[in-house]
N, C-alpha and C positions, 0 to 999 in steps of 0.2 A: 517490532522491538529486533529487530534482528537487529543484532554488535557485529560486527566485521571484522577480522581478523587485525584489521588494524588498530584499533579501536579497541584492541582490546583485557591491552592494560593499560589504559589511557581511559577510560572513559563505560380490457377487454372482453374478449368471444374466443373462446377453443377453441381449436382449428382439428383439425381431424389429423392423425398421423400416416404419410403411408410410405411403407416398408420403414423399416430399422438398416445402417448404415453400423459394417464394426469398422475400430476404429484398431490400428496392429499399434503394436506396444507389449511391453513388458506384460501389462495383463491383458489383455483382448477384451476392448467392451465395445457393445453392440450400444447405439443411438438412437433415438429417431430422424427421420428425414428434417421435421421439422427443426429439432436441437440442429444437426447437424448446417441444415440453410441460415435459421439466424446468428448463427457463428460468423460462418461462412460470410454472409453476410452485413455484420455490421464493427465496427472498429471496439476492439473491444480490449477494455485497457484497464490493466490492475496495475493499482497504484501505492502497491509495498511491494516488489518483489523483486528478490534478489535472483541474480547468473548460477551464483551456488557460494552455500552455509557452507562455511571452510575454514576453520579457525589454524591449519597449520599456515609456515611461511606460504606456502610454493598455492597455495589457497586463490589467490587470487593470478596468479602468474602463466597459471595449467592452462592452456588452449583446450581448449572441450573435444571428447569424442566424435565420431562420426555419427556413433549410441546416442548420447547427450545431444546433436545437433539435431537428429532426428525426431527426439523427443520435443527438442526447442517451436520445431515444425509442426508436430503434429495437436503443441497445446491449445491453440484458438486465439491464444496472446499476440494483439496486434502492438501495442503499446505500455513496457515496463516502469514503473517510478524505480529507480534502481539507489536506492536509499539504506543509510546503515549507521552505525551512532558512530558519530567524531567528539573527540576530548578536546581538541586543540587546532588551529591552526594549520601547522602540521602534520597531524594526522588527514585531513581534512584533503591539504593537497596533494598524497599519497594513495589515500583513497580515487579522488581523482585521475592524476596519472595512472594508474592500476587498470581501473576501470575502463579510460579509453584505450588503454594500451589491448585492453582484451575484447573491447570493439573495431579495433584497429584490425588486431589477428581474424576478426571472424566477420569482414566488412559485407561477405553474401547475407550473414544472418542480423548485422544487426546494425541499425542508422542511426547513428549518435543527434539529440532532437535539438537546433535551435529556436524556431520557431512552430507554430502549430499549424503550418502547414506542412514541417516534415510528418506530425502525426499520419496525415493523408497519405500522405507518400509512400511512406513504407506501408500503409497496407493495401498500397497498387503493388508496391515492388513486392510483396509478397518478405517482406524481412519483419522485424521485432523494431519500433523504436526507445530507445532508452533512454529515457529522462532525468539525469542527474539528477541526488537529493542529499542533504543532508539531515539527519533524526539528531542533530542538536543546533542551535545554532550559536554554540560555545564559541566553532570558527571561528564566528566573526570580533576578530578582538577590537578592531574597530570601526566605527560604522560605514568607513571608506571599504571594509574588506565586503562590504554588499557588495560593491558596485564592481571590487576586485575579481569577485569568485564567479559572477559572473557572467566576467567574461574572459572564465576559464573551464565554463559552462555549464553551469549549476542552474536550474532553473525553478528548486522549491529545497526549501528549508523549515524544519522543525524550529516553534521555539525555545523550547526545550527538551530533553529528556528524561528519563525516572526522576532528578536530581536539582537541584540549586543550582542555577547560575546566575549569568550576569543580571541576565534577561525573567529571570522567571523561575516557578516554581513546577517542579515533575509531576506527577499522579502518586510516585511512590514517598515525596515528604512529609513530614510530621507535618509542618503547619504551609498555609500558602500562600502566602502576603502579596500575588498578586502580578504583571508586570510592572517590572521599576521603570525608572528613570529611561536609564541606561536602554532598557524594552523598547519603549517606548519611540524613541530615537529609531532603535532598529529597524523598529514593524514602517515606519514610515518611509527609511531608504529603498525597505522592500519594496512598498508600496512603489516608489520610482524609480527602482529597478525594475519594475514587472516583474516580479519573483512572488511565485506561491509562497501563501503561507502556510505551515501547517499545526494544525496544536496537538495532533493522535496520542500523545506522551506529557501533556500538562496537566499540573493540577483542575482542579474545579477551578479555581476564581483566574488563574496566570488563561485560561482558558477562555472565562468568562470576559476579561478584559482584551483580549490577545483578537476576538471577535470585534468588540464596540473599539478598540482603538483604528481598528484596519481600516485605509479610506474606501479600500472593495470588498471581493470576495474573496473566500480563504476557502481552507479546508480541512476536514478531520479523513487522513487518507486511510486511516486501516484503526479505526475502532468501533466498538458494538455499543448496546445500549444498556446502559443502568437498571434500565428497569424492563430487563430480562437476562441480567446476568451480575451480579451484585459485585461490583471491583474497583479500583482503585482505577483501571486504566476503559475503567467500559465511560460512557458517557452520558449525561442529565440528559431529562427531556426536557429541559428549560437551553441547556446548551445546544442542543438540534434543533430547538426554537431559533433559539440567536443565529445559528448560524446560514436554516435557509430565509430567514432576513435578510442577509445580506449576500441571497443568493450560493453561497457556499454548496460543496456536497459530500457526506460521508462518504468512508470506504469503510465493506461490513467485510472483518477480518474473522478468518478458519483460525484461527490462536482458541484452544477447546476449551478451556477456564473461561476465554469471552466471549464465550459462547454459550454456556452453559454452567452450572455448577454443577448439575448433579448427572445421574448416566438413567437412558443413552446418551449421547453426543454424536448428531449425524447431519448431514446437508440441509436434511430438513430444518432444525435449530437455528440452521446460519440463515436459510430463506425466513425465518420467524424474523429475524432484526431486519433483512428488506420492509419486510411487512409495515414491522411496529414503525421505521421510518416514512415510509409513505404514509403510513395511516394519519402520522400525525402531523407531517410538513406537505405530501406529495412526491411523490413521487417522484417528480422533478429532478428530487436533492440525495439521491441515495447510487452510491456504485458501490464496484470491489475492491478492497486492498489485502488483497491473501495474507500479507503478513509472513510469507517465507518462500525459498524457493521452489521447482519444481516437483519437488518428491513431496515435501515438507520436511518437519524433523524428529519423525519416528524412528529412520533409519541410519543416523548419525554413526559414526561410529562411538562406544559405549564412552571413553574418556571425554568425546568433546559435549557426549550429550549433556554428562552430570555437570560435567566445565559451562556450559551455555544453562543451567537450570540455576547453578550458583550462581548468580551472578544477576538475581533480579531478590526482591527484598520479594521475604517469604507471604504480603500479603496480595503476591501476586496469583498466591495459588493455586503451586503447578501443583497436576496429580498423576498419576505411574505414565498417562502420555500428554504431549502436547498437542497435535495434530485431531483432528472431527475426520469421523470416520467420513469413506466416502467422498474425501477432500483433501487425498494424500498422494499425489499421484501427477502426471505431467496432464490428463487432462480435466481435469475437476472442474472446468469451467463447463463442459459439455455436462456435467453431472449436474449443477446446477441450474444450469437452463433445462435442464428436462424436471428439475423439480418446481419451475417456475410456471413451466407449462402446464406441468398436474393443476399446479393448484389457481389454471384457468384463467393465469395472466395475459393479454393480448401482447404481442408482435410486437409494437411500437412500443408498450410498457418494457417488456424484457430486453429491447435494445439499449432504452436510455439508461437501464441494469446495469448492462455489458461496458456502457463505454461512453454512450451518446451524451448523458453526461459531465463526466468528468471531461469530455472530451469541449462540450458547452462554456463548463469554466475553465482550461486553460486557455481557449480561445481568449477568454473576456480578458484576464489578467495578460499573459502575455501581448496581446495588440499595445 
């Protein structure tokens, strides 16, 4: 969902929990020892997470405060797929430069990713691995641009954003003609370059074509299940089955209108989507793609908040709030883990959801 400032104008068995731990922060929260231990020992991967949602010109150039750095360190996140909607090659270049500059100003906090081993190294170093991505492959203005951008650090790209591009159709297009002949070439080049293909915002036919045309596994980094929330941005059971048949992984988002179409909408309803994917195709094919920054959308400045909502088609069906209750603060991964524990999921399965599945996928695609 996230559009950046640069693109704005362009485009098992339950276990007993012994004790609880208080996590410091703006809102002090208490979590079970089991949840804290699970997050600590798991490689936690959020496959759509940006450092900061900010549409002001200085949004990407401002360094983080001591408080923001503390929130990152307390979040439990080890790997972030940092990706926004970009509309052109120039936008893509500017986004990569700005984000790599941000990482360079905070070398003790972020580690840029070149290969899968960097994910594990970041965990050991207590840094956050930053996977660079585009939520639109429009910057691939020629097939050679795939290798060009990979050389600059791009490791994941969504085929389309919400609208039609040269590659295929977006989720809110009136008609979906599927992946074009040019798009088929781009998919082949992405496979050749070992770049992860993402179809999160693609229309239904383009999603199915993207999965079928790829020679290897791909991802739905941040979407939910249409069986539980009717929305053009959610995915059909047919698409989820096809993704899993190719060994892909789907990240579940916390954007309110993709989680549930009625109130209330809380962390438990996010887990409903995780469980739906697990029942449909197996727990090995589901993970997290929160589609936000540490704090979510609802505390944005009012003018930016309204501007953001105005960028999307009415079929997105935004309600008064964008964030899901209980999933709008820096330590939301712990709340999700607690809900998985409450529902009697075993530690091994929870670790897969928290990041093990996406770690396996990234290792397979990038190797």
